[in-house]
N, C-alpha and C positions, 0 to 999 in steps of 0.2 A: 585392448586385450580381448574383449568379447569377440570382435571381428576376427582376430587372429585364431582364437580357439575354435570358433565355429567353422572357419575355413578348413580346419583339420577334421572336425567331427562330421562334416558333410560326406566324408568317405566311409562307406560301410561294407566295402568289398574286401578289405584287408584288415588284419588285426591291428588295433591301434590303442596306444596308451598316451594320454596327454598329461604332462606334468607341468603345472604352473609353479614357477619360482618367484615368489614375491620378495623383493629386496627391501623389506621394511617400509613399504609404501605408506604415504600419509593421506591417500585419497580413499575412494570407495572400492579399491581392488578386492579386499576380503569379501565384501558383500557380493560382488560380481562373481568371484570364484565360487562362493557357496551356491549361488544360483546355478552356475554351470555344472557343478557337481551333482546338484539335486536333479538336474535334467538328464544327465548322462553319466553312467557309472564308469565310463572310460577316463574320466577326469579326476586327477588328484591334485592336491594343493599343498605347497610347502612355503612357509613364511619365515624370513630371517628375523632374528631378534634385533639386529641393527643393520644399517646400510653398509654393505661390503664393497660398494662400487659396482659398476656395470660389468667390468672384467671379472671381479671376484664372484659375482653371481653366476656368470657363464662358466667359470671354472668349477664351481660347486655343482652346477647342473650337469656338465659334461662328465664329471667324476662319478655321477650317480647313474650313468647310462647302463641299463641291464638288458635292454631289448636287442634283438639281432641287428636291427637297423635303427637309425635315428636321424632327425633333422632339427637343428636349432631354429626356432622362430621367434624373432623379436616381437614385442607387443604392438609395434607400429607397422609390421609387415603381415602379409597373409598369403596362403597357398591358393593356387588356381585349381579348378575342377580337373580331375583325372590325373593330376601330377603324382599323388601318392600311389594310386593303383598302378599306373604305368611304370613308375620308378621301382616299385616293389617287384613287379613281374620281371623287370630287367635284371635285378639283382638275384632273384630266385633262379633265373635261367642262365646266369653267367657267374659261376662261383668264383672265378678268378678276379672279378671286377670289384674295386674298392668303393666305388660310388657311381650312382646314376645321376648325371649332371644335366640339368635343364638350363635354358636361358633365364634371365631375370628381367622382368619389366621394371622400369624406373619411372616413378611418378612424383609430382610435387604435391603440396598440401591440398590443392584444388582438384587433384585427380588427373591433371594434364600429363600426357606422356613426355618424358624426358629422354626416351630412347631405351636401350637395353644394356645389360652387362653380359658379355663384352659389347662394346659399342659398334663393332663391325663384324656381325656374325657371318656375313658373306665371305669373310677371309679365313675362317677357321674350318677345321675338319670335324665331321660328325661321325657317329657310330662307335664301334669298339676301337679304342685307342690305347697304344702302349705308352709308358711314361715318357719316352724320348720324344715321340711325335706330339703328344698332348702338351707336354711342358714347353715345347717349342712355340706352339700357338699361344699358350697361356702367358708366357713371358713376353711374347711379341704384341698381343692384342688385348690383354686384360683379364682380370679375375672375375669371378661370379659372386653375387650375393649368396651366402651359403644357405639361405632359407630355400633356395631352389635346388638343393642337392640332398639326395637321400644317401647317407653314409652307412657303410658296414661298420659295426662296432669294432671289429679287429683293427680298423685303420687308426684308432686312437693310439695304438702302440707306436705308430710311426711318428706321432707328434711328441708324445711323452708328457706326463703330468708336470706342471699344472695346466697343460694344454694351451693356455693363452699367455705365454711367458714374455711376449714382446709388447705388451701394453695395447694401446689403441688399435694399431694395425694387425692385431693378432689373428683376425680372420684370414688375412692374406698369408701369414706365416702358416696357419693351420692347413690351408689349401696347398701351399708349396711343399710342405713336408710329406703330405699324403700323395700328392700327384707325382712326386719324385720316386715313390716306392710302388705305387699301385696302378694297374690299368684302370681306365674308366670307360663308361658308356655315355657318350655325349649326344643329347637330343636337341634337334633344331626347332624348339618351341619353348615358350615361357612356362615355368613351373610355379613361379611365385611373383609377388609384387614387392618391390623395395620402395618405401616411401621416404622421400627427403623432406625434412622440416627442421626448423631452427632449434628445437629442443632436444634433438638426439645427440648422443655422446660422440658420434662420428663427426659432428660439427666442430669438435675441439682440436682439430689438427692445426699445428703451428710449429715454430722452430724448436719448441721444447720437446718435440717428439723425435728429433733427429736420432737420438741414441736408440730409440725403439726400432726405427727403420734400419739402423746400422746392425743391430742384433738380428733382425729379420734376414737381411742379406747375408750375414755371416753364417746363419743356420742354413740358408739356401745353398751357399757355397759348399758347405760340408755335406749336405744331402746329395747334391749333384755329384760330388767327388766319390762319396760312399757307394753310390749306385752306378758309377762310371757311365753317365748318360751322354756326355758330349766331349768332343775334343776341346783342348784349351782355347783355341781361336773361336770355335763356335759358341762356347759358353761366354767368352768375353763379349762377343757381339750381342748375344741375347741379354746379358746382364746390363750392358749399356742402354739397350732399348727400354728395359724395365726401369732402370734408374731414371731415365728421362721422363717416363710416364708419371712417376710418383714425385719427382723433384719439387714441383710447385707446392705439393702438400706440406713438406717440411720447411719450405721457404716462407710460409705465411708468418707475418709479424705476430709474436706472442702477446697475449693480454696480461700475463703474469711475469714480472721481472725476475729473472733467474739469478741466484747467487753467483758470485764471481767464479767459484770453483766449478759450479755446474756449467757455466758458459764455456769455460776452457775445455771441459769434457765434451760438450756439444760441438765445439769447433773442431776438436780432434776427430770425432766421429764423422762429421761432415766432410772434412778434407781428406782424411786417410781411408776411412772405411766405406764412404759413399762417393768418393771422387768428386766432391762438390767444393772445390777450392774457393769459389766465389762466396758461398755462404760462410765458409770457415773464416775467410779474411774479414768479412763484414762483422762477424761476431767478435773476432780478435781486435779489430779497430775500436769497437765500442768498449771492449774490456780494457784496452790500453788507455783510452780516454778517461775512463772512470778511475783507473788506478792512479792517474796523475792528479 
């Protein structure tokens, strides 16, 4: 957390407020937060009385946004120099833009590079992009880690509270809803580092998340239709590409055994809403075997 906060505080060319949201931690987070507040008046600290889960903590944080722009930063990620200044200048000079989007460096626990988000930046368009052209690339080649995006506060209206309504993949849903409605300015360089490690919540993807992904794609369907972004055939093609990219995420074997009724709902979501009949039949075969 100290590294994440200090990566923000290094920027002194633009107005900044850092709000730490402590989800009832059991380590020395309060002491570190007090140390940071004592060193810099731009830091404030908010502690939960009880653990509301990672998603719940993000929901409460996003609901409290009062600044003109904002960027969510997880405690295991950090911002790169000049990102905030350059992103701020872009949003100040392009009033129609909903977000200044930078690439994201992806590193492992040892600091070794694992590539970028998206993984193939040479295939996407940069600069000022309208929703249709940007969403085409976003659905085709991948999303960004949202810590490398400076968002305009008004974009929250496109997502709708509680802002992270699809569970673990809510950062993808968050981007989908805003990118369908707002132009963005995309910059061809990293703005933040996303650190992969075994203890993070995003390591919990498995078959139990199928219904979350189904809700995400259902919301994307509605957003695309609402803003009339693509022809039916173009959208079907892009949707298939995006489904294929995320399919392995919800096919992972779960570590928690789901109740029978939940497995039927998951099978329905996989087969009907995500067009993944293979996963649906696998779940149903296990359900029939158990019922006998």
